[in-house]
Steps between C-alpha positions, in 0.01 A plus 500: 500500500271233635636558857376854484152380403517251781597764761205705379274213540636426853447858602150516352384163644700506825584130459821340373380178335535307165223687328714824503760312308241351266345840436845657433599227255157503333504886451853497359426218251184684398689821450751316277223353306349850443822638351538218235430607151172408327137600485304607796322153511845327478620713791193433702576129462860551592400676824261222605751226420777698660299550803412138535853383442647759739263381778566134433885545495507724810268307721745203570797733498317741750406207711865375513626854574270535801580154651872578466457839664291331788767241549790758499309697755460203730862411456596858600275490803646162605870616457486801728744467779403532866691830524267649222200388685614667823530849337895506511506628141734745339348824378525378142310197586236692658469724203466210275228352729303828492524512113376141479213570728399807297515312181273221640225747582 
């Protein structure tokens, strides 16, 4: 569920960064705090605490995720063979490249 919220934030903001992950985690934890039983005042407290805890937990996890993705992309770029760089790809490889380019936009 947090990933759907994250994708919504990515599409609305147009940027893929750690704050999308923080926002998704915070919203998920706040929603969970809202459904816990109790009075409206107790639920409001749960929403605030859940939002803060969700953001606090998701910030370092999001930062690590983005750094690992950057490193993986760098490794993929460095591991391309010379035949791939010259355009001697199979039709399947070309289709995969087109899909990756469309997803990056």
